[in-house]
mmCIF file of the C-alpha atoms, coordinates in Angstrom:
data_MODEL
# 
_entry.id   MODEL 
# 
loop_
_atom_site.group_PDB 
_atom_site.id 
_atom_site.type_symbol 
_atom_site.label_atom_id 
_atom_site.label_alt_id 
_atom_site.label_comp_id 
_atom_site.label_asym_id 
_atom_site.label_entity_id 
_atom_site.label_seq_id 
_atom_site.pdbx_PDB_ins_code 
_atom_site.Cartn_x 
_atom_site.Cartn_y 
_atom_site.Cartn_z 
_atom_site.occupancy 
_atom_site.B_iso_or_equiv 
_atom_site.pdbx_formal_charge 
_atom_site.auth_seq_id 
_atom_site.auth_comp_id 
_atom_site.auth_asym_id 
_atom_site.auth_atom_id 
_atom_site.pdbx_PDB_model_num 
ATOM 1   C CA . UNK A 1 1   ? 12.931 -13.257 2.950   1.00 0.00 ? 1   UNK A CA 1 
ATOM 2   C CA . UNK A 1 2   ? 14.525 -10.062 1.724   1.00 0.00 ? 2   UNK A CA 1 
ATOM 3   C CA . UNK A 1 3   ? 17.652 -10.482 -0.387  1.00 0.00 ? 3   UNK A CA 1 
ATOM 4   C CA . UNK A 1 4   ? 19.753 -7.399  -1.123  1.00 0.00 ? 4   UNK A CA 1 
ATOM 5   C CA . UNK A 1 5   ? 22.669 -6.967  -3.527  1.00 0.00 ? 5   UNK A CA 1 
ATOM 6   C CA . UNK A 1 6   ? 24.395 -3.632  -3.496  1.00 0.00 ? 6   UNK A CA 1 
ATOM 7   C CA . UNK A 1 7   ? 26.533 -1.827  -6.082  1.00 0.00 ? 7   UNK A CA 1 
ATOM 8   C CA . UNK A 1 8   ? 28.519 1.313   -5.161  1.00 0.00 ? 8   UNK A CA 1 
ATOM 9   C CA . UNK A 1 9   ? 28.751 3.332   -8.310  1.00 0.00 ? 9   UNK A CA 1 
ATOM 10  C CA . UNK A 1 10  ? 30.015 6.619   -9.732  1.00 0.00 ? 10  UNK A CA 1 
ATOM 11  C CA . UNK A 1 11  ? 32.042 9.563   -8.493  1.00 0.00 ? 11  UNK A CA 1 
ATOM 12  C CA . UNK A 1 12  ? 29.719 10.118  -5.585  1.00 0.00 ? 12  UNK A CA 1 
ATOM 13  C CA . UNK A 1 13  ? 29.841 6.421   -4.496  1.00 0.00 ? 13  UNK A CA 1 
ATOM 14  C CA . UNK A 1 14  ? 26.038 6.057   -4.603  1.00 0.00 ? 14  UNK A CA 1 
ATOM 15  C CA . UNK A 1 15  ? 24.629 2.798   -3.365  1.00 0.00 ? 15  UNK A CA 1 
ATOM 16  C CA . UNK A 1 16  ? 22.337 1.108   -5.818  1.00 0.00 ? 16  UNK A CA 1 
ATOM 17  C CA . UNK A 1 17  ? 20.387 -1.743  -4.416  1.00 0.00 ? 17  UNK A CA 1 
ATOM 18  C CA . UNK A 1 18  ? 18.886 -4.747  -6.158  1.00 0.00 ? 18  UNK A CA 1 
ATOM 19  C CA . UNK A 1 19  ? 16.162 -6.200  -3.857  1.00 0.00 ? 19  UNK A CA 1 
ATOM 20  C CA . UNK A 1 20  ? 13.781 -9.054  -4.031  1.00 0.00 ? 20  UNK A CA 1 
ATOM 21  C CA . UNK A 1 21  ? 12.260 -11.858 -2.020  1.00 0.00 ? 21  UNK A CA 1 
ATOM 22  C CA . UNK A 1 22  ? 14.695 -14.719 -2.219  1.00 0.00 ? 22  UNK A CA 1 
ATOM 23  C CA . UNK A 1 23  ? 12.073 -16.927 -3.901  1.00 0.00 ? 23  UNK A CA 1 
ATOM 24  C CA . UNK A 1 24  ? 11.388 -14.426 -6.745  1.00 0.00 ? 24  UNK A CA 1 
ATOM 25  C CA . UNK A 1 25  ? 13.111 -14.148 -10.068 1.00 0.00 ? 25  UNK A CA 1 
ATOM 26  C CA . UNK A 1 26  ? 11.916 -10.525 -10.344 1.00 0.00 ? 26  UNK A CA 1 
ATOM 27  C CA . UNK A 1 27  ? 13.609 -7.681  -8.514  1.00 0.00 ? 27  UNK A CA 1 
ATOM 28  C CA . UNK A 1 28  ? 13.450 -3.903  -7.840  1.00 0.00 ? 28  UNK A CA 1 
ATOM 29  C CA . UNK A 1 29  ? 16.250 -1.453  -8.241  1.00 0.00 ? 29  UNK A CA 1 
ATOM 30  C CA . UNK A 1 30  ? 16.669 1.367   -5.804  1.00 0.00 ? 30  UNK A CA 1 
ATOM 31  C CA . UNK A 1 31  ? 18.612 4.469   -6.880  1.00 0.00 ? 31  UNK A CA 1 
ATOM 32  C CA . UNK A 1 32  ? 20.503 3.443   -10.033 1.00 0.00 ? 32  UNK A CA 1 
ATOM 33  C CA . UNK A 1 33  ? 22.515 6.582   -10.241 1.00 0.00 ? 33  UNK A CA 1 
ATOM 34  C CA . UNK A 1 34  ? 25.412 5.623   -12.528 1.00 0.00 ? 34  UNK A CA 1 
ATOM 35  C CA . UNK A 1 35  ? 26.729 2.923   -14.815 1.00 0.00 ? 35  UNK A CA 1 
ATOM 36  C CA . UNK A 1 36  ? 23.648 1.346   -16.366 1.00 0.00 ? 36  UNK A CA 1 
ATOM 37  C CA . UNK A 1 37  ? 25.817 -1.273  -18.127 1.00 0.00 ? 37  UNK A CA 1 
ATOM 38  C CA . UNK A 1 38  ? 27.317 -2.413  -14.814 1.00 0.00 ? 38  UNK A CA 1 
ATOM 39  C CA . UNK A 1 39  ? 23.823 -2.729  -13.266 1.00 0.00 ? 39  UNK A CA 1 
ATOM 40  C CA . UNK A 1 40  ? 22.428 -4.537  -16.301 1.00 0.00 ? 40  UNK A CA 1 
ATOM 41  C CA . UNK A 1 41  ? 25.398 -6.913  -16.367 1.00 0.00 ? 41  UNK A CA 1 
ATOM 42  C CA . UNK A 1 42  ? 24.790 -7.684  -12.672 1.00 0.00 ? 42  UNK A CA 1 
ATOM 43  C CA . UNK A 1 43  ? 21.171 -8.428  -13.285 1.00 0.00 ? 43  UNK A CA 1 
ATOM 44  C CA . UNK A 1 44  ? 22.072 -10.783 -16.109 1.00 0.00 ? 44  UNK A CA 1 
ATOM 45  C CA . UNK A 1 45  ? 24.641 -12.485 -13.892 1.00 0.00 ? 45  UNK A CA 1 
ATOM 46  C CA . UNK A 1 46  ? 21.984 -12.968 -11.151 1.00 0.00 ? 46  UNK A CA 1 
ATOM 47  C CA . UNK A 1 47  ? 19.348 -14.100 -13.720 1.00 0.00 ? 47  UNK A CA 1 
ATOM 48  C CA . UNK A 1 48  ? 16.858 -11.419 -12.467 1.00 0.00 ? 48  UNK A CA 1 
ATOM 49  C CA . UNK A 1 49  ? 14.186 -9.392  -14.269 1.00 0.00 ? 49  UNK A CA 1 
ATOM 50  C CA . UNK A 1 50  ? 13.601 -5.807  -13.147 1.00 0.00 ? 50  UNK A CA 1 
ATOM 51  C CA . UNK A 1 51  ? 9.997  -5.244  -12.146 1.00 0.00 ? 51  UNK A CA 1 
ATOM 52  C CA . UNK A 1 52  ? 10.411 -1.619  -11.032 1.00 0.00 ? 52  UNK A CA 1 
ATOM 53  C CA . UNK A 1 53  ? 12.956 1.078   -10.245 1.00 0.00 ? 53  UNK A CA 1 
ATOM 54  C CA . UNK A 1 54  ? 12.322 3.023   -7.024  1.00 0.00 ? 54  UNK A CA 1 
ATOM 55  C CA . UNK A 1 55  ? 13.949 6.402   -6.506  1.00 0.00 ? 55  UNK A CA 1 
ATOM 56  C CA . UNK A 1 56  ? 14.455 7.845   -3.057  1.00 0.00 ? 56  UNK A CA 1 
ATOM 57  C CA . UNK A 1 57  ? 14.816 11.317  -4.541  1.00 0.00 ? 57  UNK A CA 1 
ATOM 58  C CA . UNK A 1 58  ? 15.563 13.093  -7.851  1.00 0.00 ? 58  UNK A CA 1 
ATOM 59  C CA . UNK A 1 59  ? 19.231 14.075  -7.548  1.00 0.00 ? 59  UNK A CA 1 
ATOM 60  C CA . UNK A 1 60  ? 21.419 13.129  -10.494 1.00 0.00 ? 60  UNK A CA 1 
ATOM 61  C CA . UNK A 1 61  ? 23.598 10.747  -8.515  1.00 0.00 ? 61  UNK A CA 1 
ATOM 62  C CA . UNK A 1 62  ? 20.556 8.649   -7.738  1.00 0.00 ? 62  UNK A CA 1 
ATOM 63  C CA . UNK A 1 63  ? 18.753 8.769   -11.105 1.00 0.00 ? 63  UNK A CA 1 
ATOM 64  C CA . UNK A 1 64  ? 21.493 8.966   -13.725 1.00 0.00 ? 64  UNK A CA 1 
ATOM 65  C CA . UNK A 1 65  ? 21.097 5.409   -15.131 1.00 0.00 ? 65  UNK A CA 1 
ATOM 66  C CA . UNK A 1 66  ? 17.302 5.304   -14.908 1.00 0.00 ? 66  UNK A CA 1 
ATOM 67  C CA . UNK A 1 67  ? 16.349 6.127   -18.511 1.00 0.00 ? 67  UNK A CA 1 
ATOM 68  C CA . UNK A 1 68  ? 18.754 3.581   -19.957 1.00 0.00 ? 68  UNK A CA 1 
ATOM 69  C CA . UNK A 1 69  ? 17.684 0.837   -17.590 1.00 0.00 ? 69  UNK A CA 1 
ATOM 70  C CA . UNK A 1 70  ? 13.993 1.515   -18.237 1.00 0.00 ? 70  UNK A CA 1 
ATOM 71  C CA . UNK A 1 71  ? 14.568 1.550   -22.013 1.00 0.00 ? 71  UNK A CA 1 
ATOM 72  C CA . UNK A 1 72  ? 16.444 -1.831  -21.762 1.00 0.00 ? 72  UNK A CA 1 
ATOM 73  C CA . UNK A 1 73  ? 14.031 -3.600  -19.317 1.00 0.00 ? 73  UNK A CA 1 
ATOM 74  C CA . UNK A 1 74  ? 10.656 -1.883  -19.750 1.00 0.00 ? 74  UNK A CA 1 
ATOM 75  C CA . UNK A 1 75  ? 10.379 -1.549  -15.964 1.00 0.00 ? 75  UNK A CA 1 
ATOM 76  C CA . UNK A 1 76  ? 8.267  1.070   -14.172 1.00 0.00 ? 76  UNK A CA 1 
ATOM 77  C CA . UNK A 1 77  ? 10.052 3.955   -12.494 1.00 0.00 ? 77  UNK A CA 1 
ATOM 78  C CA . UNK A 1 78  ? 8.642  5.459   -9.314  1.00 0.00 ? 78  UNK A CA 1 
ATOM 79  C CA . UNK A 1 79  ? 9.418  8.937   -7.981  1.00 0.00 ? 79  UNK A CA 1 
ATOM 80  C CA . UNK A 1 80  ? 7.793  11.153  -5.354  1.00 0.00 ? 80  UNK A CA 1 
ATOM 81  C CA . UNK A 1 81  ? 5.918  13.931  -7.121  1.00 0.00 ? 81  UNK A CA 1 
ATOM 82  C CA . UNK A 1 82  ? 7.331  16.649  -4.816  1.00 0.00 ? 82  UNK A CA 1 
ATOM 83  C CA . UNK A 1 83  ? 10.761 16.244  -6.587  1.00 0.00 ? 83  UNK A CA 1 
ATOM 84  C CA . UNK A 1 84  ? 9.334  16.955  -10.046 1.00 0.00 ? 84  UNK A CA 1 
ATOM 85  C CA . UNK A 1 85  ? 10.283 20.580  -9.809  1.00 0.00 ? 85  UNK A CA 1 
ATOM 86  C CA . UNK A 1 86  ? 13.915 20.204  -8.717  1.00 0.00 ? 86  UNK A CA 1 
ATOM 87  C CA . UNK A 1 87  ? 16.253 22.401  -10.834 1.00 0.00 ? 87  UNK A CA 1 
ATOM 88  C CA . UNK A 1 88  ? 17.953 20.579  -13.701 1.00 0.00 ? 88  UNK A CA 1 
ATOM 89  C CA . UNK A 1 89  ? 21.434 21.232  -12.327 1.00 0.00 ? 89  UNK A CA 1 
ATOM 90  C CA . UNK A 1 90  ? 20.444 18.889  -9.451  1.00 0.00 ? 90  UNK A CA 1 
ATOM 91  C CA . UNK A 1 91  ? 18.682 16.256  -11.497 1.00 0.00 ? 91  UNK A CA 1 
ATOM 92  C CA . UNK A 1 92  ? 20.998 16.059  -14.503 1.00 0.00 ? 92  UNK A CA 1 
ATOM 93  C CA . UNK A 1 93  ? 18.203 17.071  -16.858 1.00 0.00 ? 93  UNK A CA 1 
ATOM 94  C CA . UNK A 1 94  ? 14.558 16.130  -17.170 1.00 0.00 ? 94  UNK A CA 1 
ATOM 95  C CA . UNK A 1 95  ? 13.609 13.486  -14.663 1.00 0.00 ? 95  UNK A CA 1 
ATOM 96  C CA . UNK A 1 96  ? 12.457 10.229  -16.087 1.00 0.00 ? 96  UNK A CA 1 
ATOM 97  C CA . UNK A 1 97  ? 9.569  8.404   -14.333 1.00 0.00 ? 97  UNK A CA 1 
ATOM 98  C CA . UNK A 1 98  ? 6.442  6.395   -15.170 1.00 0.00 ? 98  UNK A CA 1 
ATOM 99  C CA . UNK A 1 99  ? 4.629  6.632   -11.828 1.00 0.00 ? 99  UNK A CA 1 
ATOM 100 C CA . UNK A 1 100 ? 4.623  8.724   -8.715  1.00 0.00 ? 100 UNK A CA 1 
ATOM 101 C CA . UNK A 1 101 ? 4.323  7.610   -5.102  1.00 0.00 ? 101 UNK A CA 1 
ATOM 102 C CA . UNK A 1 102 ? 4.081  9.210   -1.754  1.00 0.00 ? 102 UNK A CA 1 
ATOM 103 C CA . UNK A 1 103 ? 3.441  8.794   1.925   1.00 0.00 ? 103 UNK A CA 1 
ATOM 104 C CA . UNK A 1 104 ? 1.855  5.487   2.770   1.00 0.00 ? 104 UNK A CA 1 
ATOM 105 C CA . UNK A 1 105 ? 2.034  4.035   -0.724  1.00 0.00 ? 105 UNK A CA 1 
ATOM 106 C CA . UNK A 1 106 ? 2.280  0.218   -0.502  1.00 0.00 ? 106 UNK A CA 1 
ATOM 107 C CA . UNK A 1 107 ? 3.968  -1.494  -3.422  1.00 0.00 ? 107 UNK A CA 1 
ATOM 108 C CA . UNK A 1 108 ? 3.819  -5.268  -3.922  1.00 0.00 ? 108 UNK A CA 1 
ATOM 109 C CA . UNK A 1 109 ? 6.843  -5.992  -6.114  1.00 0.00 ? 109 UNK A CA 1 
ATOM 110 C CA . UNK A 1 110 ? 9.383  -8.791  -6.448  1.00 0.00 ? 110 UNK A CA 1 
ATOM 111 C CA . UNK A 1 111 ? 7.667  -10.790 -3.684  1.00 0.00 ? 111 UNK A CA 1 
ATOM 112 C CA . UNK A 1 112 ? 8.011  -7.949  -1.234  1.00 0.00 ? 112 UNK A CA 1 
ATOM 113 C CA . UNK A 1 113 ? 5.698  -5.370  0.343   1.00 0.00 ? 113 UNK A CA 1 
ATOM 114 C CA . UNK A 1 114 ? 7.412  -2.044  0.229   1.00 0.00 ? 114 UNK A CA 1 
ATOM 115 C CA . UNK A 1 115 ? 5.986  1.005   2.162   1.00 0.00 ? 115 UNK A CA 1 
ATOM 116 C CA . UNK A 1 116 ? 6.894  4.561   1.183   1.00 0.00 ? 116 UNK A CA 1 
ATOM 117 C CA . UNK A 1 117 ? 7.708  6.987   3.972   1.00 0.00 ? 117 UNK A CA 1 
ATOM 118 C CA . UNK A 1 118 ? 7.808  10.643  2.807   1.00 0.00 ? 118 UNK A CA 1 
ATOM 119 C CA . UNK A 1 119 ? 10.863 12.094  4.536   1.00 0.00 ? 119 UNK A CA 1 
ATOM 120 C CA . UNK A 1 120 ? 11.488 15.557  3.091   1.00 0.00 ? 120 UNK A CA 1 
ATOM 121 C CA . UNK A 1 121 ? 14.511 17.605  4.066   1.00 0.00 ? 121 UNK A CA 1 
ATOM 122 C CA . UNK A 1 122 ? 17.281 16.630  1.663   1.00 0.00 ? 122 UNK A CA 1 
ATOM 123 C CA . UNK A 1 123 ? 14.754 17.294  -1.153  1.00 0.00 ? 123 UNK A CA 1 
ATOM 124 C CA . UNK A 1 124 ? 11.017 18.056  -0.949  1.00 0.00 ? 124 UNK A CA 1 
ATOM 125 C CA . UNK A 1 125 ? 10.248 14.599  -2.335  1.00 0.00 ? 125 UNK A CA 1 
ATOM 126 C CA . UNK A 1 126 ? 12.788 12.459  -0.469  1.00 0.00 ? 126 UNK A CA 1 
ATOM 127 C CA . UNK A 1 127 ? 11.421 9.140   0.655   1.00 0.00 ? 127 UNK A CA 1 
ATOM 128 C CA . UNK A 1 128 ? 12.521 6.121   2.646   1.00 0.00 ? 128 UNK A CA 1 
ATOM 129 C CA . UNK A 1 129 ? 11.471 2.730   1.461   1.00 0.00 ? 129 UNK A CA 1 
ATOM 130 C CA . UNK A 1 130 ? 10.525 0.198   4.133   1.00 0.00 ? 130 UNK A CA 1 
ATOM 131 C CA . UNK A 1 131 ? 10.320 -3.555  3.912   1.00 0.00 ? 131 UNK A CA 1 
ATOM 132 C CA . UNK A 1 132 ? 9.563  -5.855  6.790   1.00 0.00 ? 132 UNK A CA 1 
ATOM 133 C CA . UNK A 1 133 ? 13.043 -5.679  8.214   1.00 0.00 ? 133 UNK A CA 1 
ATOM 134 C CA . UNK A 1 134 ? 14.905 -2.965  6.253   1.00 0.00 ? 134 UNK A CA 1 
ATOM 135 C CA . UNK A 1 135 ? 14.798 0.755   5.598   1.00 0.00 ? 135 UNK A CA 1 
ATOM 136 C CA . UNK A 1 136 ? 16.344 2.104   2.399   1.00 0.00 ? 136 UNK A CA 1 
ATOM 137 C CA . UNK A 1 137 ? 16.977 5.623   3.571   1.00 0.00 ? 137 UNK A CA 1 
ATOM 138 C CA . UNK A 1 138 ? 18.317 7.391   0.464   1.00 0.00 ? 138 UNK A CA 1 
ATOM 139 C CA . UNK A 1 139 ? 20.004 10.650  1.524   1.00 0.00 ? 139 UNK A CA 1 
ATOM 140 C CA . UNK A 1 140 ? 17.797 11.142  4.587   1.00 0.00 ? 140 UNK A CA 1 
ATOM 141 C CA . UNK A 1 141 ? 19.753 8.984   7.057   1.00 0.00 ? 141 UNK A CA 1 
ATOM 142 C CA . UNK A 1 142 ? 23.387 7.795   6.947   1.00 0.00 ? 142 UNK A CA 1 
ATOM 143 C CA . UNK A 1 143 ? 25.410 5.825   9.401   1.00 0.00 ? 143 UNK A CA 1 
ATOM 144 C CA . UNK A 1 144 ? 26.358 8.487   11.946  1.00 0.00 ? 144 UNK A CA 1 
ATOM 145 C CA . UNK A 1 145 ? 24.890 11.408  10.009  1.00 0.00 ? 145 UNK A CA 1 
ATOM 146 C CA . UNK A 1 146 ? 22.071 12.697  7.840   1.00 0.00 ? 146 UNK A CA 1 
ATOM 147 C CA . UNK A 1 147 ? 21.647 14.201  4.401   1.00 0.00 ? 147 UNK A CA 1 
ATOM 148 C CA . UNK A 1 148 ? 22.619 17.777  3.600   1.00 0.00 ? 148 UNK A CA 1 
ATOM 149 C CA . UNK A 1 149 ? 19.870 20.416  3.445   1.00 0.00 ? 149 UNK A CA 1 
ATOM 150 C CA . UNK A 1 150 ? 21.727 23.341  1.866   1.00 0.00 ? 150 UNK A CA 1 
ATOM 151 C CA . UNK A 1 151 ? 20.931 22.569  -1.764  1.00 0.00 ? 151 UNK A CA 1 
ATOM 152 C CA . UNK A 1 152 ? 17.924 24.070  -3.547  1.00 0.00 ? 152 UNK A CA 1 
ATOM 153 C CA . UNK A 1 153 ? 14.758 22.373  -2.168  1.00 0.00 ? 153 UNK A CA 1 
ATOM 154 C CA . UNK A 1 154 ? 16.462 21.334  1.039   1.00 0.00 ? 154 UNK A CA 1 
ATOM 155 C CA . UNK A 1 155 ? 15.066 22.232  4.472   1.00 0.00 ? 155 UNK A CA 1 
ATOM 156 C CA . UNK A 1 156 ? 16.687 21.632  7.804   1.00 0.00 ? 156 UNK A CA 1 
ATOM 157 C CA . UNK A 1 157 ? 13.285 22.006  9.562   1.00 0.00 ? 157 UNK A CA 1 
ATOM 158 C CA . UNK A 1 158 ? 11.780 19.300  7.380   1.00 0.00 ? 158 UNK A CA 1 
ATOM 159 C CA . UNK A 1 159 ? 14.851 17.088  7.875   1.00 0.00 ? 159 UNK A CA 1 
ATOM 160 C CA . UNK A 1 160 ? 14.643 17.402  11.628  1.00 0.00 ? 160 UNK A CA 1 
ATOM 161 C CA . UNK A 1 161 ? 10.979 16.249  11.481  1.00 0.00 ? 161 UNK A CA 1 
ATOM 162 C CA . UNK A 1 162 ? 11.770 13.389  9.128   1.00 0.00 ? 162 UNK A CA 1 
ATOM 163 C CA . UNK A 1 163 ? 14.581 12.171  11.419  1.00 0.00 ? 163 UNK A CA 1 
ATOM 164 C CA . UNK A 1 164 ? 12.260 12.403  14.459  1.00 0.00 ? 164 UNK A CA 1 
ATOM 165 C CA . UNK A 1 165 ? 9.847  10.193  12.580  1.00 0.00 ? 165 UNK A CA 1 
ATOM 166 C CA . UNK A 1 166 ? 12.516 7.605   11.778  1.00 0.00 ? 166 UNK A CA 1 
ATOM 167 C CA . UNK A 1 167 ? 13.719 7.671   15.418  1.00 0.00 ? 167 UNK A CA 1 
ATOM 168 C CA . UNK A 1 168 ? 10.155 6.808   16.470  1.00 0.00 ? 168 UNK A CA 1 
ATOM 169 C CA . UNK A 1 169 ? 10.117 3.526   14.523  1.00 0.00 ? 169 UNK A CA 1 
ATOM 170 C CA . UNK A 1 170 ? 10.173 0.856   17.255  1.00 0.00 ? 170 UNK A CA 1 
ATOM 171 C CA . UNK A 1 171 ? 11.629 -1.992  15.209  1.00 0.00 ? 171 UNK A CA 1 
ATOM 172 C CA . UNK A 1 172 ? 15.343 -2.444  14.832  1.00 0.00 ? 172 UNK A CA 1 
ATOM 173 C CA . UNK A 1 173 ? 15.470 -2.252  11.039  1.00 0.00 ? 173 UNK A CA 1 
ATOM 174 C CA . UNK A 1 174 ? 18.567 -2.629  8.846   1.00 0.00 ? 174 UNK A CA 1 
ATOM 175 C CA . UNK A 1 175 ? 19.307 0.810   7.421   1.00 0.00 ? 175 UNK A CA 1 
ATOM 176 C CA . UNK A 1 176 ? 20.709 0.848   3.852   1.00 0.00 ? 176 UNK A CA 1 
ATOM 177 C CA . UNK A 1 177 ? 21.574 4.460   2.910   1.00 0.00 ? 177 UNK A CA 1 
ATOM 178 C CA . UNK A 1 178 ? 22.183 6.102   -0.385  1.00 0.00 ? 178 UNK A CA 1 
ATOM 179 C CA . UNK A 1 179 ? 25.892 6.547   0.485   1.00 0.00 ? 179 UNK A CA 1 
ATOM 180 C CA . UNK A 1 180 ? 28.138 4.846   2.949   1.00 0.00 ? 180 UNK A CA 1 
ATOM 181 C CA . UNK A 1 181 ? 27.864 1.772   5.087   1.00 0.00 ? 181 UNK A CA 1 
ATOM 182 C CA . UNK A 1 182 ? 24.835 -0.239  6.117   1.00 0.00 ? 182 UNK A CA 1 
ATOM 183 C CA . UNK A 1 183 ? 23.807 0.196   9.807   1.00 0.00 ? 183 UNK A CA 1 
ATOM 184 C CA . UNK A 1 184 ? 20.823 -0.575  12.058  1.00 0.00 ? 184 UNK A CA 1 
ATOM 185 C CA . UNK A 1 185 ? 18.157 1.784   13.340  1.00 0.00 ? 185 UNK A CA 1 
ATOM 186 C CA . UNK A 1 186 ? 18.988 0.865   16.989  1.00 0.00 ? 186 UNK A CA 1 
ATOM 187 C CA . UNK A 1 187 ? 22.652 1.760   16.425  1.00 0.00 ? 187 UNK A CA 1 
ATOM 188 C CA . UNK A 1 188 ? 21.686 5.091   14.846  1.00 0.00 ? 188 UNK A CA 1 
ATOM 189 C CA . UNK A 1 189 ? 19.333 5.890   17.729  1.00 0.00 ? 189 UNK A CA 1 
ATOM 190 C CA . UNK A 1 190 ? 22.183 5.209   20.106  1.00 0.00 ? 190 UNK A CA 1 
ATOM 191 C CA . UNK A 1 191 ? 25.120 6.912   18.359  1.00 0.00 ? 191 UNK A CA 1 
ATOM 192 C CA . UNK A 1 192 ? 23.796 9.232   15.619  1.00 0.00 ? 192 UNK A CA 1 
ATOM 193 C CA . UNK A 1 193 ? 23.567 12.753  17.053  1.00 0.00 ? 193 UNK A CA 1 
ATOM 194 C CA . UNK A 1 194 ? 20.836 13.634  14.523  1.00 0.00 ? 194 UNK A CA 1 
ATOM 195 C CA . UNK A 1 195 ? 18.552 10.905  15.859  1.00 0.00 ? 195 UNK A CA 1 
ATOM 196 C CA . UNK A 1 196 ? 18.917 11.766  19.562  1.00 0.00 ? 196 UNK A CA 1 
# 
């Protein structure tokens, strides 16, 4: 069963998620954007070993702690290749990653099966990460809203198609966004103007 711990970090209040199957002593990090020491302390407190870091996109507020965490833990770092050419003012410098993933990639990590959904719009390489009952939506989908598309690499046309795709998912998944509150897909289909 999926277990999620969240840390809201940094000036942009980015949600970093620690996820695992509740029977596993290994975990994955999603979007460690800030405060590597805080994240590493939490992992020590929980007694967990990081197997991989999964990035929903390459903006600095989602990747800022990656290099330090990877150096400390030796974990793999996954990023969608379409974000490798984002300008450095958006990434905070050269992006650090060990592996790339894309549409349909299935990862078997921390006792979970995680499926990558390529959802461009906020950035060319934005992805959502799906487990059996949750969708980690990065800056694609928020409670009541969606990610901005006015930064370099953003595209409203691509965002609209990505949101249509998410709206077509039949299951009522938990939605855990890159910023803001957790919601459900059914609630977003009902109340979020960008999913109707």
